[in-house]
C-alpha positions in Angstrom: -78.9 60.6 -11.8 -76.2 58.1 -11.9 -73.0 59.1 -9.7 -70.5 56.6 -11.3 -69.5 56.1 -14.9 -67.1 53.2 -16.0 -66.0 53.2 -19.6 -64.8 49.8 -21.1 -63.1 50.2 -24.6 -61.4 49.0 -27.5 -58.2 50.2 -28.3 -58.3 53.3 -30.4 -61.9 53.8 -30.1 -61.6 57.0 -27.9 -62.8 55.7 -24.8 -60.1 57.6 -22.7 -60.8 60.9 -24.6 -64.5 60.5 -24.1 -64.3 59.6 -20.5 -62.0 62.5 -19.8 -64.1 64.9 -21.4 -67.4 63.4 -19.7 -66.1 63.9 -16.4 -64.9 67.6 -17.3 -68.6 68.2 -18.6 -69.9 66.6 -15.2 -67.3 68.5 -13.1 -66.5 64.9 -11.8 -63.2 63.3 -10.9 -61.6 61.2 -13.7 -59.6 58.0 -13.3 -57.4 56.0 -15.5 -53.9 55.8 -15.3 -54.2 57.6 -12.0 -55.6 54.3 -10.6 -52.0 53.0 -10.9 -50.4 55.7 -9.1 -53.2 55.4 -6.4 -52.5 51.6 -6.0 -48.8 52.3 -5.6 -49.7 55.0 -2.8 -52.1 52.6 -1.1 -50.3 49.0 -1.1 -47.1 47.6 -0.8 -46.7 46.9 -4.7 -43.6 49.1 -6.0 -44.3 51.2 -9.1 -42.5 49.1 -11.3 -44.4 45.8 -10.7 -47.7 47.8 -11.0 -46.5 48.9 -14.3 -45.2 45.6 -15.5 -48.3 43.5 -14.3 -51.2 46.4 -15.3 -54.2 44.5 -17.0 -52.1 41.3 -17.4 -53.1 37.8 -16.7 -50.9 35.0 -15.4 -48.7 33.5 -18.0 -50.8 30.0 -17.6 -53.9 31.7 -18.5 -55.0 29.4 -21.8 -51.7 27.6 -21.6 -49.8 24.4 -20.0 -48.7 25.5 -16.4 -44.5 25.7 -16.2 -42.6 26.0 -13.2 -41.6 29.7 -14.6 -45.1 30.7 -15.1 -46.2 29.2 -11.5 -43.5 31.9 -9.8 -45.0 34.8 -12.0 -48.5 33.9 -11.1 -49.2 35.7 -7.9 -47.7 39.3 -8.7 -50.7 39.6 -11.4 -53.2 38.7 -9.0 -51.9 40.9 -6.1 -51.9 43.8 -8.8 -55.5 43.1 -9.7 -56.6 42.8 -5.9 -54.8 46.1 -5.2 -56.6 47.7 -7.9 -59.8 46.5 -7.4 -59.6 48.0 -3.7 -58.8 51.5 -5.2 -61.6 51.2 -7.5 -64.1 50.3 -5.0 -62.8 53.1 -2.9 -63.2 55.6 -5.6 -66.7 54.0 -6.5 -67.9 54.8 -2.9 -66.8 58.5 -2.9 -68.9 58.8 -6.3 -69.2 61.5 -8.8 -66.4 59.9 -10.9 -65.6 58.5 -14.5 -63.6 55.3 -14.6 -61.9 54.2 -17.6 -60.9 50.5 -18.1 -59.5 47.9 -15.4 -62.9 46.2 -15.6 -64.3 48.8 -13.2 -67.8 47.7 -14.7 -67.5 44.3 -13.1 -65.9 45.3 -9.8 -68.6 47.9 -9.2 -71.4 45.6 -10.7 -73.6 45.9 -7.5 -73.1 49.6 -6.7 -76.4 51.5 -7.3 -76.0 54.6 -9.6 -73.5 53.1 -11.8 -73.6 53.7 -15.7 -71.4 51.4 -17.5 -70.7 52.1 -21.1 -68.7 50.3 -23.9 -67.1 52.3 -26.6 -66.3 50.3 -30.0 -65.3 51.3 -33.4 -64.4 50.3 -36.8 -61.1 48.9 -37.1 -60.0 50.9 -40.0 -61.3 54.0 -38.1 -59.2 53.0 -35.3 -56.2 52.3 -37.4 -56.7 55.9 -38.8 -56.8 57.5 -35.5 -54.0 55.5 -33.8 -51.6 56.2 -36.8 -52.2 59.8 -36.3 -51.1 59.4 -32.8 -48.1 57.3 -33.5 -46.9 58.7 -36.4 -43.2 56.9 -36.1 -45.1 53.5 -36.5 -46.2 51.8 -39.8 -49.8 51.0 -40.4 -49.0 47.5 -40.3 -47.4 48.1 -36.6 -50.3 50.2 -35.6 -52.6 47.5 -36.6 -50.6 44.6 -34.6 -50.4 47.1 -31.5 -54.5 47.4 -31.8 -55.0 43.7 -32.1 -52.3 42.7 -29.4 -54.1 45.5 -26.7 -57.6 44.3 -27.8 -56.5 40.6 -27.1 -54.9 41.5 -24.0 -58.0 43.2 -22.5 -60.1 40.4 -23.6 -58.1 37.9 -21.6 -57.9 40.1 -18.5 -61.6 40.9 -18.7 -62.4 37.0 -18.9 -59.5 35.7 -16.4 -60.6 38.4 -13.4 -64.4 39.0 -14.0 -65.7 35.6 -15.8 -67.6 38.0 -18.1 -66.6 38.9 -21.8 -65.2 42.0 -22.8 -67.3 43.9 -25.2 -70.4 41.8 -24.8 -73.7 44.0 -24.7 -75.0 42.1 -21.6 -72.3 43.6 -19.5 -72.8 47.4 -20.1 -75.9 49.7 -20.0 -75.2 51.4 -23.1 -72.8 50.5 -26.2 -71.6 53.1 -28.7 -69.9 53.1 -31.8 -67.5 56.2 -31.7 -66.6 55.6 -35.7 -70.3 55.9 -36.4 -71.5 58.6 -33.8 -68.4 60.3 -33.4 -66.5 61.5 -30.1 -68.5 64.5 -29.4 -72.2 62.7 -29.7 -70.9 59.8 -27.6 -69.8 62.4 -24.8 -73.3 63.9 -25.3 -75.1 60.8 -24.9 -73.2 59.6 -22.1 -73.8 62.9 -20.0 -77.4 62.9 -21.0 -78.2 59.6 -19.6 -76.1 60.0 -16.6 -78.1 63.4 -15.6 -81.4 61.5 -15.9 -83.2 60.9 -12.8 -84.2 57.3 -12.5 
């Protein structure tokens, strides 16, 4: 049986909901934004800095270095290292589901880890997120999806030297727009409970 499940996801594909419900079905701990709170408690980084630099790369990544960017660079790396330490600590305890923050790459050496990627058709994600963001226009929601996906890809590449969403880095990849949220939950739970 797997003891750790990591879930990477495209924005709007339902990864957070799937992760939370898988944890609930297994009776395990669930971590998503809670990692930020735990990082604040376990490090000397203040909550404002954690929120500001969470899942961000240094401004210099992919651009020409500037003096302003140089002085901002250390905080993003401090936040990543602090979160990495928290994720390793959570992983060592096991019986947990962790969504986001490149947990699959951070815990790649851990035995009993099931790494999942949740993706979905763009239009399906757009409709799903429009329901959750009713005050936004479709164009605004579409821009938000593209922006967050791009941010996650850059963050993954910069800190893990791997490619976000590429099947090589996951045990299973599920299309929530084809399978549905409930079926994704069932598949992950069933795979996690298998004896190796």
